[in-house]
All heavy atoms as a GROMACS GRO file, in nm:
protein
  643
    1SER      N    1  16.027   9.970  14.252
    1SER     CA    2  16.140   9.984  14.161
    1SER      C    3  16.157   9.856  14.081
    1SER      O    4  16.117   9.748  14.124
    1SER     CB    5  16.266  10.019  14.237
    1SER     OG    6  16.307   9.911  14.317
    2LYS      N    7  16.220   9.868  13.968
    2LYS     CA    8  16.238   9.754  13.879
    2LYS      C    9  16.378   9.696  13.897
    2LYS      O   10  16.476   9.769  13.894
    2LYS     CB   11  16.219   9.800  13.735
    2LYS     CG   12  16.220   9.689  13.636
    2LYS     CD   13  16.189   9.740  13.497
    2LYS     CE   14  16.188   9.626  13.399
    2LYS     NZ   15  16.153   9.673  13.265
    3TYR      N   16  16.387   9.566  13.916
    3TYR     CA   17  16.514   9.499  13.934
    3TYR      C   18  16.556   9.431  13.804
    3TYR      O   19  16.473   9.375  13.734
    3TYR     CB   20  16.507   9.392  14.043
    3TYR     CG   21  16.489   9.450  14.181
    3TYR    CD1   22  16.365   9.454  14.241
    3TYR    CD2   23  16.598   9.499  14.251
    3TYR    CE1   24  16.348   9.507  14.367
    3TYR    CE2   25  16.583   9.552  14.377
    3TYR     CZ   26  16.458   9.555  14.435
    3TYR     OH   27  16.444   9.608  14.560
    4VAL      N   28  16.683   9.438  13.776
    4VAL     CA   29  16.738   9.368  13.661
    4VAL      C   30  16.824   9.254  13.715
    4VAL      O   31  16.920   9.278  13.787
    4VAL     CB   32  16.824   9.463  13.574
    4VAL    CG1   33  16.886   9.388  13.459
    4VAL    CG2   34  16.740   9.579  13.524
    5LEU      N   35  16.785   9.132  13.684
    5LEU     CA   36  16.859   9.016  13.733
    5LEU      C   37  16.966   8.979  13.632
    5LEU      O   38  16.939   8.964  13.513
    5LEU     CB   39  16.765   8.898  13.754
    5LEU     CG   40  16.655   8.919  13.857
    5LEU    CD1   41  16.564   8.798  13.862
    5LEU    CD2   42  16.714   8.947  13.993
    6GLN      N   43  17.089   8.967  13.680
    6GLN     CA   44  17.201   8.928  13.596
    6GLN      C   45  17.288   8.832  13.673
    6GLN      O   46  17.296   8.838  13.795
    6GLN     CB   47  17.286   9.050  13.558
    6GLN     CG   48  17.216   9.151  13.473
    6GLN     CD   49  17.306   9.270  13.444
    6GLN    OE1   50  17.386   9.310  13.526
    6GLN    NE2   51  17.290   9.326  13.326
    7THR      N   52  17.355   8.745  13.601
    7THR     CA   53  17.454   8.659  13.664
    7THR      C   54  17.592   8.715  13.633
    7THR      O   55  17.608   8.800  13.547
    7THR     CB   56  17.445   8.514  13.613
    7THR    OG1   57  17.465   8.514  13.472
    7THR    CG2   58  17.310   8.453  13.646
    8ALA      N   59  17.690   8.665  13.705
    8ALA     CA   60  17.827   8.710  13.681
    8ALA      C   61  17.870   8.667  13.542
    8ALA      O   62  17.836   8.559  13.495
    8ALA     CB   63  17.920   8.650  13.785
    9GLY      N   64  17.947   8.753  13.477
    9GLY     CA   65  17.996   8.723  13.344
    9GLY      C   66  18.106   8.619  13.346
    9GLY      O   67  18.156   8.579  13.451
   10PHE      N   68  18.144   8.574  13.228
   10PHE     CA   69  18.251   8.474  13.216
   10PHE      C   70  18.383   8.533  13.263
   10PHE      O   71  18.417   8.647  13.231
   10PHE     CB   72  18.264   8.428  13.070
   10PHE     CG   73  18.376   8.331  13.049
   10PHE    CD1   74  18.365   8.200  13.091
   10PHE    CD2   75  18.494   8.371  12.988
   10PHE    CE1   76  18.468   8.110  13.073
   10PHE    CE2   77  18.598   8.282  12.969
   10PHE     CZ   78  18.585   8.152  13.012
   11ASP      N   79  18.458   8.454  13.336
   11ASP     CA   80  18.592   8.492  13.381
   11ASP      C   81  18.686   8.380  13.340
   11ASP      O   82  18.672   8.267  13.387
   11ASP     CB   83  18.594   8.511  13.532
   11ASP     CG   84  18.723   8.573  13.582
   11ASP    OD1   85  18.828   8.556  13.516
   11ASP    OD2   86  18.720   8.639  13.687
   12ALA      N   87  18.779   8.410  13.252
   12ALA     CA   88  18.869   8.308  13.197
   12ALA      C   89  18.956   8.241  13.304
   12ALA      O   90  19.007   8.132  13.282
   12ALA     CB   91  18.958   8.370  13.090
   13ARG      N   92  18.969   8.304  13.420
   13ARG     CA   93  19.047   8.242  13.528
   13ARG      C   94  18.974   8.123  13.588
   13ARG      O   95  19.035   8.040  13.656
   13ARG     CB   96  19.075   8.344  13.639
   13ARG     CG   97  19.158   8.462  13.594
   13ARG     CD   98  19.174   8.563  13.705
   13ARG     NE   99  19.043   8.617  13.741
   13ARG     CZ  100  19.020   8.694  13.847
   13ARG    NH1  101  19.118   8.725  13.928
   13ARG    NH2  102  18.900   8.740  13.872
   14PHE      N  103  18.842   8.113  13.565
   14PHE     CA  104  18.761   8.009  13.624
   14PHE      C  105  18.675   7.942  13.516
   14PHE      O  106  18.554   7.960  13.510
   14PHE     CB  107  18.670   8.067  13.733
   14PHE     CG  108  18.746   8.150  13.833
   14PHE    CD1  109  18.747   8.288  13.826
   14PHE    CD2  110  18.821   8.090  13.932
   14PHE    CE1  111  18.818   8.365  13.916
   14PHE    CE2  112  18.893   8.166  14.023
   14PHE     CZ  113  18.891   8.303  14.015
   15PRO      N  114  18.738   7.862  13.429
   15PRO     CA  115  18.665   7.806  13.315
   15PRO      C  116  18.575   7.685  13.348
   15PRO      O  117  18.492   7.648  13.268
   15PRO     CB  118  18.777   7.763  13.221
   15PRO     CG  119  18.890   7.727  13.313
   15PRO     CD  120  18.879   7.826  13.427
   16ASN      N  121  18.594   7.626  13.463
   16ASN     CA  122  18.517   7.506  13.498
   16ASN      C  123  18.378   7.542  13.550
   16ASN      O  124  18.351   7.656  13.584
   16ASN     CB  125  18.592   7.424  13.603
   16ASN     CG  126  18.727   7.380  13.551
   16ASN    OD1  127  18.739   7.344  13.436
   16ASN    ND2  128  18.827   7.385  13.637
   17THR      N  129  18.292   7.443  13.559
   17THR     CA  130  18.157   7.469  13.606
   17THR      C  131  18.152   7.496  13.756
   17THR      O  132  18.061   7.564  13.803
   17THR     CB  133  18.065   7.350  13.574
   17THR    OG1  134  18.120   7.232  13.632
   17THR    CG2  135  18.049   7.332  13.425
   18ASN      N  136  18.246   7.446  13.834
   18ASN     CA  137  18.248   7.473  13.977
   18ASN      C  138  18.294   7.618  13.996
   18ASN      O  139  18.407   7.654  13.966
   18ASN     CB  140  18.344   7.377  14.047
   18ASN     CG  141  18.341   7.394  14.197
   18ASN    OD1  142  18.299   7.496  14.249
   18ASN    ND2  143  18.388   7.292  14.268
   19GLN      N  144  18.207   7.699  14.051
   19GLN     CA  145  18.234   7.843  14.063
   19GLN      C  146  18.275   7.885  14.204
   19GLN      O  147  18.273   8.004  14.236
   19GLN     CB  148  18.111   7.921  14.018
   19GLN     CG  149  18.081   7.904  13.870
   19GLN     CD  150  18.191   7.962  13.782
   19GLN    OE1  151  18.224   8.079  13.792
   19GLN    NE2  152  18.249   7.879  13.699
   20THR      N  153  18.315   7.790  14.287
   20THR     CA  154  18.352   7.822  14.425
   20THR      C  155  18.466   7.922  14.432
   20THR      O  156  18.459   8.022  14.504
   20THR     CB  157  18.389   7.694  14.502
   20THR    OG1  158  18.279   7.605  14.497
   20THR    CG2  159  18.425   7.724  14.645
   21ARG      N  160  18.572   7.900  14.356
   21ARG     CA  161  18.685   7.993  14.358
   21ARG      C  162  18.647   8.128  14.301
   21ARG      O  163  18.692   8.232  14.348
   21ARG     CB  164  18.803   7.935  14.280
   21ARG     CG  165  18.873   7.825  14.354
   21ARG     CD  166  18.992   7.775  14.275
   21ARG     NE  167  19.067   7.684  14.356
   21ARG     CZ  168  19.198   7.691  14.374
   21ARG    NH1  169  19.267   7.783  14.312
   21ARG    NH2  170  19.259   7.604  14.451
   22HIS      N  171  18.564   8.127  14.198
   22HIS     CA  172  18.517   8.251  14.137
   22HIS      C  173  18.440   8.332  14.241
   22HIS      O  174  18.459   8.454  14.253
   22HIS     CB  175  18.429   8.217  14.017
   22HIS     CG  176  18.395   8.332  13.929
   22HIS    ND1  177  18.310   8.318  13.824
   22HIS    CD2  178  18.432   8.461  13.928
   22HIS    CE1  179  18.295   8.434  13.763
   22HIS    NE2  180  18.369   8.522  13.825
   23CYS      N  181  18.355   8.265  14.316
   23CYS     CA  182  18.278   8.328  14.423
   23CYS      C  183  18.372   8.392  14.526
   23CYS      O  184  18.361   8.510  14.557
   23CYS     CB  185  18.190   8.222  14.488
   23CYS     SG  186  18.141   8.251  14.657
   24PHE      N  187  18.465   8.314  14.580
   24PHE     CA  188  18.556   8.362  14.683
   24PHE      C  189  18.644   8.475  14.632
   24PHE      O  190  18.667   8.574  14.703
   24PHE     CB  191  18.643   8.246  14.734
   24PHE     CG  192  18.730   8.282  14.851
   24PHE    CD1  193  18.675   8.295  14.977
   24PHE    CD2  194  18.865   8.304  14.835
   24PHE    CE1  195  18.755   8.330  15.086
   24PHE    CE2  196  18.945   8.338  14.943
   24PHE     CZ  197  18.890   8.350  15.069
   25GLN      N  198  18.693   8.464  14.510
   25GLN     CA  199  18.780   8.567  14.453
   25GLN      C  200  18.706   8.700  14.439
   25GLN      O  201  18.761   8.805  14.468
   25GLN     CB  202  18.836   8.522  14.318
   25GLN     CG  203  18.944   8.614  14.265
   25GLN     CD  204  19.066   8.619  14.354
   25GLN    OE1  205  19.120   8.515  14.390
   25GLN    NE2  206  19.109   8.738  14.392
   26ASN      N  207  18.581   8.696  14.395
   26ASN     CA  208  18.504   8.819  14.383
   26ASN      C  209  18.476   8.881  14.519
   26ASN      O  210  18.477   9.003  14.534
   26ASN     CB  211  18.373   8.794  14.307
   26ASN     CG  212  18.395   8.798  14.159
   26ASN    OD1  213  18.416   8.902  14.100
   26ASN    ND2  214  18.391   8.682  14.096
   27TYR      N  215  18.452   8.797  14.619
   27TYR     CA  216  18.431   8.847  14.755
   27TYR      C  217  18.556   8.920  14.804
   27TYR      O  218  18.548   9.033  14.852
   27TYR     CB  219  18.395   8.731  14.849
   27TYR     CG  220  18.363   8.774  14.990
   27TYR    CD1  221  18.234   8.812  15.024
   27TYR    CD2  222  18.460   8.778  15.089
   27TYR    CE1  223  18.202   8.853  15.152
   27TYR    CE2  224  18.431   8.818  15.217
   27TYR     CZ  225  18.301   8.856  15.249
   27TYR     OH  226  18.272   8.897  15.378
   28THR      N  227  18.672   8.857  14.792
   28THR     CA  228  18.795   8.921  14.839
   28THR      C  229  18.830   9.043  14.753
   28THR      O  230  18.873   9.145  14.806
   28THR     CB  231  18.914   8.823  14.842
   28THR    OG1  232  18.933   8.768  14.712
   28THR    CG2  233  18.890   8.711  14.942
   29ASP      N  234  18.808   9.036  14.622
   29ASP     CA  235  18.838   9.149  14.535
   29ASP      C  236  18.752   9.270  14.571
   29ASP      O  237  18.798   9.384  14.566
   29ASP     CB  238  18.816   9.113  14.388
   29ASP     CG  239  18.925   9.025  14.332
   29ASP    OD1  240  19.031   9.011  14.397
   29ASP    OD2  241  18.906   8.969  14.222
   30TYR      N  242  18.626   9.247  14.608
   30TYR     CA  243  18.539   9.358  14.646
   30TYR      C  244  18.595   9.431  14.768
   30TYR      O  245  18.606   9.553  14.767
   30TYR     CB  246  18.397   9.308  14.675
   30TYR     CG  247  18.310   9.417  14.733
   30TYR    CD1  248  18.266   9.522  14.653
   30TYR    CD2  249  18.272   9.416  14.867
   30TYR    CE1  250  18.188   9.624  14.705
   30TYR    CE2  251  18.194   9.517  14.920
   30TYR     CZ  252  18.152   9.621  14.839
   30TYR     OH  253  18.075   9.722  14.892
   31PHE      N  254  18.633   9.358  14.870
   31PHE     CA  255  18.681   9.423  14.991
   31PHE      C  256  18.819   9.485  14.973
   31PHE      O  257  18.850   9.587  15.034
   31PHE     CB  258  18.672   9.328  15.111
   31PHE     CG  259  18.530   9.308  15.154
   31PHE    CD1  260  18.460   9.196  15.116
   31PHE    CD2  261  18.464   9.404  15.227
   31PHE    CE1  262  18.328   9.178  15.150
   31PHE    CE2  263  18.331   9.389  15.263
   31PHE     CZ  264  18.263   9.277  15.224
   32LYS      N  265  18.901   9.428  14.887
   32LYS     CA  266  19.028   9.491  14.854
   32LYS      C  267  19.003   9.621  14.778
   32LYS      O  268  19.069   9.722  14.801
   32LYS     CB  269  19.114   9.398  14.768
   32LYS     CG  270  19.173   9.283  14.844
   32LYS     CD  271  19.255   9.194  14.753
   32LYS     CE  272  19.314   9.077  14.828
   32LYS     NZ  273  19.398   8.993  14.741
   33CYS      N  274  18.908   9.619  14.688
   33CYS     CA  275  18.876   9.735  14.606
   33CYS      C  276  18.822   9.850  14.692
   33CYS      O  277  18.869   9.964  14.679
   33CYS     CB  278  18.775   9.697  14.498
   33CYS     SG  279  18.734   9.829  14.382
   34ILE      N  280  18.726   9.821  14.780
   34ILE     CA  281  18.672   9.930  14.861
   34ILE      C  282  18.773   9.980  14.963
   34ILE      O  283  18.770  10.096  15.003
   34ILE     CB  284  18.538   9.894  14.929
   34ILE    CG1  285  18.553   9.782  15.029
   34ILE    CG2  286  18.432   9.867  14.826
   34ILE    CD1  287  18.429   9.762  15.116
   35SER      N  288  18.866   9.894  15.002
   35SER     CA  289  18.971   9.936  15.092
   35SER      C  290  19.066  10.034  15.022
   35SER      O  291  19.113  10.130  15.081
   35SER     CB  292  19.048   9.815  15.143
   35SER     OG  293  19.150   9.853  15.230
   36ALA      N  294  19.090  10.010  14.893
   36ALA     CA  295  19.180  10.095  14.817
   36ALA      C  296  19.112  10.220  14.762
   36ALA      O  297  19.171  10.328  14.761
   36ALA     CB  298  19.241  10.015  14.701
   37LYS      N  299  18.989  10.206  14.715
   37LYS     CA  300  18.922  10.315  14.642
   37LYS      C  301  18.802  10.375  14.712
   37LYS      O  302  18.755  10.481  14.672
   37LYS     CB  303  18.877  10.264  14.503
   37LYS     CG  304  18.988  10.211  14.418
   37LYS     CD  305  19.077  10.322  14.369
   37LYS     CE  306  19.181  10.268  14.273
   37LYS     NZ  307  19.264  10.371  14.217
   38GLY      N  308  18.747  10.308  14.812
   38GLY     CA  309  18.629  10.358  14.880
   38GLY      C  310  18.502  10.290  14.830
   38GLY      O  311  18.498  10.241  14.718
   39GLU      N  312  18.398  10.293  14.913
   39GLU     CA  313  18.274  10.223  14.878
   39GLU      C  314  18.199  10.287  14.763
   39GLU      O  315  18.117  10.222  14.699
   39GLU     CB  316  18.183  10.214  15.000
   39GLU     CG  317  18.235  10.118  15.104
   39GLU     CD  318  18.134  10.091  15.214
   39GLU    OE1  319  18.014  10.086  15.184
   39GLU    OE2  320  18.177  10.076  15.329
   40ASP      N  321  18.224  10.413  14.734
   40ASP     CA  322  18.152  10.481  14.626
   40ASP      C  323  18.215  10.461  14.489
   40ASP      O  324  18.162  10.508  14.389
   40ASP     CB  325  18.143  10.630  14.656
   40ASP     CG  326  18.059  10.658  14.780
   40ASP    OD1  327  17.968  10.579  14.808
   40ASP    OD2  328  18.087  10.758  14.849
   41PHE      N  329  18.328  10.390  14.482
   41PHE     CA  330  18.396  10.367  14.355
   41PHE      C  331  18.316  10.264  14.276
   41PHE      O  332  18.303  10.148  14.316
   41PHE     CB  333  18.539  10.319  14.382
   41PHE     CG  334  18.628  10.313  14.263
   41PHE    CD1  335  18.657  10.427  14.190
   41PHE    CD2  336  18.682  10.192  14.222
   41PHE    CE1  337  18.742  10.421  14.080
   41PHE    CE2  338  18.765  10.185  14.112
   41PHE     CZ  339  18.795  10.300  14.041
   42ALA      N  340  18.259  10.307  14.164
   42ALA     CA  341  18.165  10.225  14.087
   42ALA      C  342  18.219  10.088  14.043
   42ALA      O  343  18.146   9.989  14.051
   42ALA     CB  344  18.113  10.303  13.967
   43PRO      N  345  18.343  10.077  13.994
   43PRO     CA  346  18.391   9.944  13.952
   43PRO      C  347  18.392   9.839  14.064
   43PRO      O  348  18.380   9.720  14.036
   43PRO     CB  349  18.532   9.972  13.900
   43PRO     CG  350  18.526  10.113  13.853
   43PRO     CD  351  18.435  10.182  13.953
   44CYS      N  352  18.403   9.881  14.188
   44CYS     CA  353  18.399   9.785  14.300
   44CYS      C  354  18.264   9.714  14.307
   44CYS      O  355  18.256   9.598  14.349
   44CYS     CB  356  18.425   9.854  14.432
   44CYS     SG  357  18.590   9.924  14.451
   45LYS      N  358  18.159   9.784  14.266
   45LYS     CA  359  18.025   9.727  14.276
   45LYS      C  360  18.008   9.605  14.187
   45LYS      O  361  17.926   9.518  14.215
   45LYS     CB  362  17.921   9.833  14.244
   45LYS     CG  363  17.921   9.942  14.350
   45LYS     CD  364  17.824  10.053  14.319
   45LYS     CE  365  17.837  10.160  14.427
   45LYS     NZ  366  17.755  10.275  14.400
   46GLN      N  367  18.087   9.595  14.080
   46GLN     CA  368  18.079   9.477  13.994
   46GLN      C  369  18.122   9.351  14.070
   46GLN      O  370  18.062   9.245  14.055
   46GLN     CB  371  18.166   9.495  13.869
   46GLN     CG  372  18.171   9.372  13.779
   46GLN     CD  373  18.034   9.330  13.730
   46GLN    OE1  374  17.947   9.412  13.706
   46GLN    NE2  375  18.014   9.200  13.716
   47PHE      N  376  18.225   9.363  14.154
   47PHE     CA  377  18.267   9.249  14.235
   47PHE      C  378  18.156   9.207  14.331
   47PHE      O  379  18.131   9.088  14.350
   47PHE     CB  380  18.393   9.282  14.314
   47PHE     CG  381  18.515   9.305  14.232
   47PHE    CD1  382  18.586   9.424  14.243
   47PHE    CD2  383  18.561   9.210  14.142
   47PHE    CE1  384  18.700   9.447  14.167
   47PHE    CE2  385  18.674   9.231  14.066
   47PHE     CZ  386  18.744   9.350  14.078
   48LYS      N  387  18.089   9.305  14.390
   48LYS     CA  388  17.981   9.274  14.484
   48LYS      C  389  17.864   9.206  14.413
   48LYS      O  390  17.810   9.108  14.463
   48LYS     CB  391  17.933   9.401  14.554
   48LYS     CG  392  17.831   9.373  14.662
   48LYS     CD  393  17.799   9.496  14.742
   48LYS     CE  394  17.710   9.459  14.860
   48LYS     NZ  395  17.690   9.571  14.950
   49ARG      N  396  17.827   9.256  14.297
   49ARG     CA  397  17.719   9.192  14.220
   49ARG      C  398  17.756   9.048  14.185
   49ARG      O  399  17.673   8.958  14.192
   49ARG     CB  400  17.689   9.271  14.093
   49ARG     CG  401  17.609   9.396  14.118
   49ARG     CD  402  17.558   9.456  13.988
   49ARG     NE  403  17.665   9.502  13.900
   49ARG     CZ  404  17.718   9.623  13.904
   49ARG    NH1  405  17.675   9.711  13.993
   49ARG    NH2  406  17.815   9.656  13.821
   50ALA      N  407  17.883   9.028  14.148
   50ALA     CA  408  17.927   8.894  14.109
   50ALA      C  409  17.923   8.798  14.228
   50ALA      O  410  17.870   8.687  14.216
   50ALA     CB  411  18.067   8.899  14.050
   51TYR      N  412  17.978   8.839  14.343
   51TYR     CA  413  17.978   8.743  14.454
   51TYR      C  414  17.837   8.721  14.509
   51TYR      O  415  17.805   8.612  14.554
   51TYR     CB  416  18.080   8.778  14.563
   51TYR     CG  417  18.045   8.880  14.668
   51TYR    CD1  418  17.952   8.854  14.767
   51TYR    CD2  419  18.110   9.004  14.672
   51TYR    CE1  420  17.924   8.947  14.866
   51TYR    CE2  421  18.083   9.097  14.770
   51TYR     CZ  422  17.988   9.068  14.867
   51TYR     OH  423  17.960   9.160  14.965
   52ASN      N  424  17.752   8.822  14.501
   52ASN     CA  425  17.614   8.802  14.545
   52ASN      C  426  17.538   8.706  14.456
   52ASN      O  427  17.448   8.635  14.502
   52ASN     CB  428  17.539   8.935  14.556
   52ASN     CG  429  17.565   9.004  14.686
   52ASN    OD1  430  17.568   8.941  14.791
   52ASN    ND2  431  17.585   9.134  14.682
   53SER      N  432  17.574   8.700  14.328
   53SER     CA  433  17.505   8.606  14.239
   53SER      C  434  17.568   8.467  14.242
   53SER      O  435  17.500   8.369  14.215
   53SER     CB  436  17.500   8.659  14.096
   53SER     OG  437  17.626   8.653  14.035
   54LEU      N  438  17.696   8.457  14.277
   54LEU     CA  439  17.765   8.328  14.275
   54LEU      C  440  17.767   8.256  14.410
   54LEU      O  441  17.764   8.133  14.415
   54LEU     CB  442  17.910   8.346  14.229
   54LEU     CG  443  17.932   8.385  14.084
   54LEU    CD1  444  18.076   8.426  14.063
   54LEU    CD2  445  17.895   8.271  13.993
   55CYS      N  446  17.777   8.329  14.519
   55CYS     CA  447  17.798   8.269  14.650
   55CYS      C  448  17.668   8.242  14.723
   55CYS      O  449  17.577   8.327  14.722
   55CYS     CB  450  17.881   8.363  14.738
   55CYS     SG  451  18.041   8.409  14.671
   56PRO      N  452  17.659   8.130  14.792
   56PRO     CA  453  17.543   8.107  14.880
   56PRO      C  454  17.542   8.212  14.993
   56PRO      O  455  17.648   8.253  15.042
   56PRO     CB  456  17.568   7.968  14.938
   56PRO     CG  457  17.664   7.903  14.843
   56PRO     CD  458  17.748   8.015  14.787
   57ASN      N  459  17.424   8.256  15.031
   57ASN     CA  460  17.412   8.357  15.136
   57ASN      C  461  17.476   8.314  15.267
   57ASN      O  462  17.529   8.398  15.341
   57ASN     CB  463  17.265   8.393  15.158
   57ASN     CG  464  17.206   8.467  15.041
   57ASN    OD1  465  17.277   8.533  14.965
   57ASN    ND2  466  17.076   8.456  15.025
   58SER      N  467  17.472   8.185  15.296
   58SER     CA  468  17.531   8.137  15.422
   58SER      C  469  17.683   8.156  15.422
   58SER      O  470  17.742   8.185  15.525
   58SER     CB  471  17.496   7.991  15.446
   58SER     OG  472  17.544   7.909  15.341
   59TRP      N  473  17.747   8.142  15.305
   59TRP     CA  474  17.891   8.164  15.296
   59TRP      C  475  17.923   8.312  15.318
   59TRP      O  476  18.017   8.346  15.390
   59TRP     CB  477  17.946   8.122  15.160
   59TRP     CG  478  17.943   7.976  15.131
   59TRP    CD1  479  17.888   7.878  15.208
   59TRP    CD2  480  17.997   7.913  15.017
   59TRP    NE1  481  17.904   7.757  15.145
   59TRP    CE2  482  17.970   7.776  15.028
   59TRP    CE3  483  18.063   7.959  14.904
   59TRP    CZ2  484  18.010   7.684  14.933
   59TRP    CZ3  485  18.102   7.869  14.809
   59TRP    CH2  486  18.077   7.732  14.823
   60ILE      N  487  17.845   8.399  15.255
   60ILE     CA  488  17.868   8.543  15.269
   60ILE      C  489  17.852   8.584  15.414
   60ILE      O  490  17.935   8.659  15.468
   60ILE     CB  491  17.772   8.622  15.177
   60ILE    CG1  492  17.802   8.592  15.030
   60ILE    CG2  493  17.783   8.772  15.204
   60ILE    CD1  494  17.699   8.646  14.933
   61ALA      N  495  17.749   8.534  15.481
   61ALA     CA  496  17.726   8.567  15.622
   61ALA      C  497  17.842   8.519  15.708
   61ALA      O  498  17.888   8.591  15.797
   61ALA     CB  499  17.595   8.505  15.669
   62ARG      N  500  17.892   8.398  15.681
   62ARG     CA  501  18.004   8.344  15.758
   62ARG      C  502  18.130   8.426  15.734
   62ARG      O  503  18.203   8.459  15.828
   62ARG     CB  504  18.028   8.198  15.723
   62ARG     CG  505  18.140   8.135  15.809
   62ARG     CD  506  18.163   7.991  15.777
   62ARG     NE  507  18.202   7.980  15.636
   62ARG     CZ  508  18.178   7.874  15.559
   62ARG    NH1  509  18.118   7.769  15.608
   62ARG    NH2  510  18.219   7.872  15.435
   63TRP      N  511  18.158   8.463  15.608
   63TRP     CA  512  18.277   8.542  15.578
   63TRP      C  513  18.267   8.682  15.638
   63TRP      O  514  18.367   8.734  15.688
   63TRP     CB  515  18.298   8.551  15.428
   63TRP     CG  516  18.335   8.420  15.364
   63TRP    CD1  517  18.392   8.311  15.424
   63TRP    CD2  518  18.316   8.384  15.228
   63TRP    NE1  519  18.410   8.210  15.334
   63TRP    CE2  520  18.364   8.252  15.212
   63TRP    CE3  521  18.263   8.449  15.117
   63TRP    CZ2  522  18.362   8.186  15.090
   63TRP    CZ3  523  18.260   8.382  14.996
   63TRP    CH2  524  18.309   8.252  14.983
   64ASP      N  525  18.147   8.741  15.637
   64ASP     CA  526  18.129   8.872  15.700
   64ASP      C  527  18.160   8.863  15.850
   64ASP      O  528  18.226   8.950  15.906
   64ASP     CB  529  17.986   8.923  15.679
   64ASP     CG  530  17.959   8.968  15.536
   64ASP    OD1  531  18.055   8.990  15.459
   64ASP    OD2  532  17.840   8.981  15.501
   65GLU      N  533  18.112   8.757  15.912
   65GLU     CA  534  18.138   8.736  16.055
   65GLU      C  535  18.288   8.717  16.080
   65GLU      O  536  18.342   8.772  16.175
   65GLU     CB  537  18.059   8.616  16.104
   65GLU     CG  538  18.068   8.592  16.252
   65GLU     CD  539  17.982   8.474  16.295
   65GLU    OE1  540  17.864   8.471  16.259
   65GLU    OE2  541  18.038   8.385  16.364
   66GLN      N  542  18.354   8.640  15.994
   66GLN     CA  543  18.498   8.618  16.010
   66GLN      C  544  18.575   8.749  15.992
   66GLN      O  545  18.672   8.773  16.064
   66GLN     CB  546  18.547   8.514  15.909
   66GLN     CG  547  18.503   8.374  15.940
   66GLN     CD  548  18.542   8.274  15.832
   66GLN    OE1  549  18.568   8.311  15.717
   66GLN    NE2  550  18.546   8.147  15.868
   67ARG      N  551  18.534   8.833  15.897
   67ARG     CA  552  18.602   8.962  15.878
   67ARG      C  553  18.588   9.047  16.003
   67ARG      O  554  18.683   9.110  16.048
   67ARG     CB  555  18.543   9.037  15.758
   67ARG     CG  556  18.598   8.997  15.626
   67ARG     CD  557  18.551   9.086  15.511
   67ARG     NE  558  18.408   9.113  15.510
   67ARG     CZ  559  18.351   9.226  15.551
   67ARG    NH1  560  18.424   9.325  15.595
   67ARG    NH2  561  18.220   9.242  15.546
   68GLU      N  562  18.467   9.050  16.061
   68GLU     CA  563  18.443   9.128  16.182
   68GLU      C  564  18.525   9.077  16.300
   68GLU      O  565  18.571   9.155  16.382
   68GLU     CB  566  18.294   9.125  16.218
   68GLU     CG  567  18.208   9.202  16.121
   68GLU     CD  568  18.059   9.182  16.146
   68GLU    OE1  569  18.022   9.117  16.247
   68GLU    OE2  570  17.980   9.229  16.062
   69ASN      N  571  18.543   8.945  16.308
   69ASN     CA  572  18.619   8.885  16.419
   69ASN      C  573  18.770   8.884  16.394
   69ASN      O  574  18.846   8.844  16.482
   69ASN     CB  575  18.571   8.742  16.443
   69ASN     CG  576  18.429   8.735  16.492
   69ASN    OD1  577  18.377   8.831  16.548
   69ASN    ND2  578  18.363   8.623  16.468
   70GLY      N  579  18.812   8.920  16.273
   70GLY     CA  580  18.954   8.917  16.241
   70GLY      C  581  19.009   8.779  16.212
   70GLY      O  582  19.128   8.756  16.218
   71THR      N  583  18.919   8.685  16.176
   71THR     CA  584  18.962   8.548  16.149
   71THR      C  585  18.944   8.508  16.002
   71THR      O  586  18.949   8.390  15.970
   71THR     CB  587  18.885   8.450  16.238
   71THR    OG1  588  18.745   8.461  16.212
   71THR    CG2  589  18.914   8.474  16.385
   72PHE      N  590  18.920   8.606  15.916
   72PHE     CA  591  18.900   8.574  15.774
   72PHE      C  592  19.028   8.516  15.718
   72PHE      O  593  19.138   8.566  15.742
   72PHE     CB  594  18.859   8.701  15.697
   72PHE     CG  595  18.816   8.673  15.556
   72PHE    CD1  596  18.698   8.607  15.530
   72PHE    CD2  597  18.895   8.713  15.450
   72PHE    CE1  598  18.659   8.581  15.400
   72PHE    CE2  599  18.857   8.689  15.320
   72PHE     CZ  600  18.738   8.621  15.294
   73PRO      N  601  19.018   8.407  15.638
   73PRO     CA  602  19.138   8.333  15.596
   73PRO      C  603  19.217   8.396  15.482
   73PRO      O  604  19.313   8.335  15.435
   73PRO     CB  605  19.081   8.198  15.551
   73PRO     CG  606  18.942   8.228  15.508
   73PRO     CD  607  18.896   8.338  15.599
   74ALA      N  608  19.183   8.515  15.438
   74ALA     CA  609  19.258   8.578  15.328
   74ALA      C  610  19.297   8.721  15.367
   74ALA      O  611  19.232   8.783  15.452
   74ALA     CB  612  19.175   8.581  15.201
   75ASN      N  613  19.400   8.770  15.306
   75ASN     CA  614  19.446   8.906  15.327
   75ASN      C  615  19.361   9.000  15.240
   75ASN      O  616  19.353   8.982  15.118
   75ASN     CB  617  19.594   8.919  15.288
   75ASN     CG  618  19.648   9.055  15.312
   75ASN    OD1  619  19.579   9.145  15.364
   75ASN    ND2  620  19.773   9.074  15.276
   76LEU      N  621  19.296   9.098  15.300
   76LEU     CA  622  19.210   9.191  15.228
   76LEU      C  623  19.274   9.328  15.209
   76LEU      O  624  19.206   9.423  15.172
   76LEU     CB  625  19.075   9.204  15.298
   76LEU     CG  626  18.993   9.075  15.304
   76LEU    CD1  627  18.865   9.097  15.382
   76LEU    CD2  628  18.963   9.021  15.166
   77ASP      N  629  19.403   9.339  15.233
   77ASP     CA  630  19.473   9.466  15.210
   77ASP      C  631  19.489   9.486  15.060
   77ASP      O  632  19.516   9.392  14.987
   77ASP     CB  633  19.611   9.464  15.277
   77ASP     CG  634  19.601   9.456  15.428
   77ASP    OD1  635  19.500   9.504  15.484
   77ASP    OD2  636  19.694   9.402  15.489
   78PRO      N  637  19.472   9.612  15.016
   78PRO     CA  638  19.484   9.638  14.870
   78PRO      C  639  19.624   9.615  14.818
   78PRO      O  640  19.720   9.613  14.884
   78PRO     CB  641  19.444   9.783  14.857
   78PRO     CG  642  19.446   9.841  14.991
   78PRO     CD  643  19.444   9.730  15.090
   0.00000   0.00000   0.00000
């Protein structure tokens, strides 16, 4: 299959070059979105694509583990 590589688009909330907050916000927005709309809701996938392109894999793995353990530092309720 053919892959199309894209980076996250510009977000006016995060104008600086440090994209740490942008990464974290997209991660939390994705899980809030799927909690509210379900995993098949297409607009949620944009958040996932964005955090996968912005966040280091080690951060994503740690946050996934924290969510599973109930120790994630943010509220993911919609």
